C-alpha positions as CSV (number, residue, x, y, z in Angstrom):
1,X,-23.0,100.5,67.9
2,X,-19.2,100.8,67.4
3,X,-17.5,98.8,64.7
4,X,-16.0,95.5,65.9
5,X,-12.3,95.6,66.7
6,X,-9.7,93.6,64.8
7,X,-8.1,90.5,66.3
8,X,-4.4,89.9,65.6
9,X,-2.3,86.9,66.6
10,X,1.5,87.4,66.7
11,X,4.5,85.5,67.9
12,X,7.6,87.4,68.8
13,X,10.0,84.8,67.4
14,X,9.0,86.1,64.0
15,X,11.2,89.0,62.9
16,X,8.3,91.2,61.8
17,X,6.4,91.0,65.1
18,X,8.0,94.0,66.8
19,X,7.1,96.3,64.0
20,X,3.6,94.9,63.7
21,X,2.9,95.2,67.4
22,X,4.1,98.8,67.4
23,X,1.9,99.6,64.4
24,X,-1.2,98.1,66.0
25,X,-0.6,99.7,69.4
26,X,-0.4,103.2,67.9
27,X,-4.2,103.0,68.3
28,X,-4.8,104.2,71.9
29,X,-7.7,101.8,72.2
30,X,-5.6,98.7,71.3
31,X,-4.8,96.0,73.8
32,X,-1.8,93.7,73.9
33,X,-3.0,90.4,75.5
34,X,-0.1,88.1,76.5
35,X,-1.3,84.5,76.4
36,X,1.9,82.8,77.4
37,X,1.7,80.6,80.5
38,X,4.7,82.5,81.8
39,X,5.3,86.1,80.6
40,X,9.1,85.9,80.4
41,X,11.6,85.1,77.7
42,X,15.1,83.7,78.3
43,X,16.4,85.1,75.0
44,X,14.4,88.3,74.3
45,X,14.1,90.5,77.4
46,X,12.1,93.1,75.4
47,X,9.2,90.7,75.6
48,X,9.3,90.2,79.3
49,X,6.3,91.3,81.3
50,X,8.1,94.2,83.0
51,X,9.3,95.6,79.6
52,X,5.9,95.3,78.1
53,X,4.2,97.0,81.1
54,X,6.7,99.8,80.8
55,X,6.0,100.2,77.1
56,X,2.2,100.0,77.1
57,X,1.0,100.4,80.7
58,X,-2.5,99.2,81.3
59,X,-3.0,98.4,77.7
60,X,-0.7,95.3,78.2
61,X,-2.6,92.4,79.8
62,X,-1.1,89.1,80.8
63,X,-3.8,86.4,81.1
64,X,-2.4,83.1,82.2
65,X,-5.9,81.5,81.7
66,X,-5.2,81.6,77.9
67,X,-1.8,79.8,78.3
68,X,-1.0,76.3,77.0
69,X,-0.3,74.2,80.1
70,X,1.4,71.6,77.8
71,X,3.7,74.2,76.2
72,X,6.8,72.3,77.4
73,X,5.4,68.9,76.3
74,X,4.3,69.4,72.7
75,X,3.7,65.7,72.2
76,X,0.7,66.0,74.6
77,X,-1.0,68.6,72.4
78,X,-2.5,71.9,73.4
79,X,-4.6,72.3,76.5
80,X,-5.7,75.7,77.7
81,X,-5.4,76.6,81.4
82,X,-8.4,76.5,83.8
83,X,-10.7,79.5,83.4
84,X,-10.0,80.0,79.7
85,X,-13.7,80.2,78.9
86,X,-14.1,83.4,80.8
87,X,-10.9,84.8,79.4
88,X,-12.1,84.1,75.9
89,X,-15.4,85.9,76.5
90,X,-13.5,88.9,77.9
91,X,-11.4,89.2,74.8
92,X,-14.6,89.0,72.7
93,X,-16.1,91.8,74.8
94,X,-13.2,94.1,74.0
95,X,-13.5,93.4,70.3
96,X,-17.3,94.2,70.5
97,X,-16.3,97.5,72.0
98,X,-14.3,98.3,68.9
99,X,-10.9,97.8,70.5
100,X,-8.1,96.1,68.4
101,X,-6.6,93.2,70.3
102,X,-3.2,91.5,69.8
103,X,-2.9,87.9,71.1
104,X,0.8,87.6,71.8
105,X,2.8,84.4,72.2
106,X,6.4,83.4,71.4
107,X,5.9,80.9,68.5
108,X,7.0,82.0,65.1
109,X,4.5,79.8,63.2
110,X,0.8,80.4,64.1
111,X,-0.1,77.0,62.7
112,X,1.9,75.3,65.5
113,X,0.9,77.7,68.2
114,X,-2.0,77.6,70.7
115,X,-2.8,81.2,69.7
116,X,-4.6,79.8,66.7
117,X,-6.9,77.9,69.0
118,X,-7.5,80.9,71.2
119,X,-8.3,83.1,68.2
120,X,-10.9,80.5,67.0
121,X,-12.5,80.3,70.4
122,X,-12.8,84.1,70.4
123,X,-14.4,83.9,66.9
124,X,-17.0,81.5,68.2
125,X,-17.6,83.7,71.3
126,X,-18.3,86.6,69.0
127,X,-21.0,84.6,67.3
128,X,-22.7,83.9,70.6
129,X,-25.2,86.7,70.0
130,X,-28.9,85.7,70.2
131,X,-29.8,88.7,68.1
132,X,-27.7,87.3,65.2
133,X,-28.3,83.6,65.6
134,X,-31.4,83.1,67.9
135,X,-31.5,79.7,69.5
136,X,-28.7,78.3,67.4
137,X,-25.5,78.8,69.2
138,X,-24.5,77.4,72.6
139,X,-21.7,78.8,74.7
140,X,-18.4,76.9,74.4
141,X,-17.9,75.0,77.6
142,X,-14.6,73.4,78.3
143,X,-16.1,70.8,80.6
144,X,-18.0,69.4,77.7
145,X,-15.2,69.2,75.2
146,X,-11.7,69.4,76.5
147,X,-9.7,72.0,74.4
148,X,-7.0,69.5,73.5
149,X,-5.7,69.3,70.0
150,X,-2.8,67.7,68.1
151,X,0.1,70.1,67.6
152,X,1.5,68.8,64.3
153,X,-0.4,70.7,61.6
154,X,-2.7,73.3,63.0
155,X,-5.4,74.1,62.0
156,X,-5.6,71.2,59.6
157,X,-5.4,68.5,62.2
158,X,-8.4,70.1,64.0
159,X,-10.5,69.5,60.9
160,X,-9.1,66.0,60.6
161,X,-10.1,65.3,64.2
162,X,-13.7,66.4,63.3
163,X,-13.9,63.5,60.8
164,X,-12.7,61.1,63.5
165,X,-15.1,62.4,66.2
166,X,-18.1,62.4,63.8
167,X,-17.4,58.8,62.7
168,X,-16.9,59.4,59.0
169,X,-14.9,56.3,58.1
170,X,-15.6,56.7,54.4
171,X,-14.5,60.4,54.7
172,X,-11.2,59.3,56.2
173,X,-10.6,56.5,53.7
174,X,-11.4,58.8,50.7
175,X,-9.2,61.7,51.6
176,X,-6.4,60.3,53.8
177,X,-3.9,59.9,51.0
178,X,-4.8,63.3,49.6
179,X,-4.4,65.0,52.9
180,X,-0.9,63.5,53.4
181,X,0.1,64.7,49.9
182,X,-1.0,68.3,50.1
183,X,-1.8,71.1,52.6
184,X,-3.9,69.6,55.4
185,X,-5.8,72.9,55.8
186,X,-6.7,73.2,52.2
187,X,-7.6,69.6,51.8
188,X,-10.0,69.5,54.8
189,X,-11.5,72.9,53.9
190,X,-12.4,71.3,50.5
191,X,-13.9,68.4,52.3
192,X,-16.1,70.6,54.4
193,X,-17.3,72.5,51.4
194,X,-18.1,69.1,49.7
195,X,-20.2,68.1,52.7
196,X,-22.0,71.5,52.6
197,X,-21.5,72.5,56.3
198,X,-22.7,75.8,57.5
199,X,-20.3,78.5,58.5
200,X,-21.4,78.0,62.1
201,X,-20.7,74.3,62.0
202,X,-17.3,75.1,60.4
203,X,-16.5,77.4,63.3
204,X,-17.6,74.7,65.8
205,X,-15.3,72.2,64.0
206,X,-12.4,74.6,64.1
207,X,-12.7,74.8,67.9
208,X,-13.6,71.1,68.5
209,X,-16.9,72.1,70.0
210,X,-18.7,69.0,69.0
211,X,-21.9,69.6,70.9
212,X,-22.3,72.7,68.8
213,X,-21.1,70.9,65.7
214,X,-23.7,68.2,66.1
215,X,-26.5,70.8,66.3
216,X,-25.4,72.7,63.3
217,X,-24.1,70.0,60.9
218,X,-26.4,68.5,58.2
219,X,-28.1,65.5,59.7
220,X,-27.6,63.4,56.6
221,X,-23.8,63.8,56.9
222,X,-23.7,62.6,60.4
223,X,-26.1,59.6,59.8
224,X,-25.7,58.2,56.4
225,X,-24.2,59.7,53.3
226,X,-26.4,57.5,51.1
227,X,-29.6,59.2,52.1
228,X,-31.2,61.8,50.0
229,X,-29.8,65.3,50.4
230,X,-32.3,67.7,51.9
231,X,-32.4,71.0,53.6
232,X,-31.8,71.2,57.3
């Protein structure tokens, strides 16, 4: 079995991205996957589809299914295009073949870019291996949980949304002030460690796959924190 490829997420608004892309693409197996809804730039023609095709040939792939349909309306959050589930599994299959994959968008800051969500969906897809987790993992299905998240502070707000969806009023009350006063990501990571969630449940939480989250999270957390702690 070949070693799994590395997944990179880059935004060409960052000044280091051009160098980083060239470095990764030196590997002849590497793929540059453009996840913009439209593969064109008004201010950086080197990142237009034609230029990237000329540079990398068939190793450049534009996949509209992984685009954010709300990219022009950030206040509406992130929503991936129809068919993104199949596109995510395709990226995961390339990684399993040992191919490095670069997820390319425009945003300078990954925390405010939909590429962070796409990367986490790919991570979950890579875990969908019955030989690794028999009977535990379910395939992410966008019809069950719409992939819509708040844009303000990714990925921290995704974790915060988990607290809302799992009805943890005491969790929100305890940590709301702390979250506002520090890094949202670090604060909510600490909360998840405190509640002793498994790595699989944490991955589910990152992607807002709550059907998977409910199956993997500790039952006592979801029902009543006053109950005795026991092993799942």
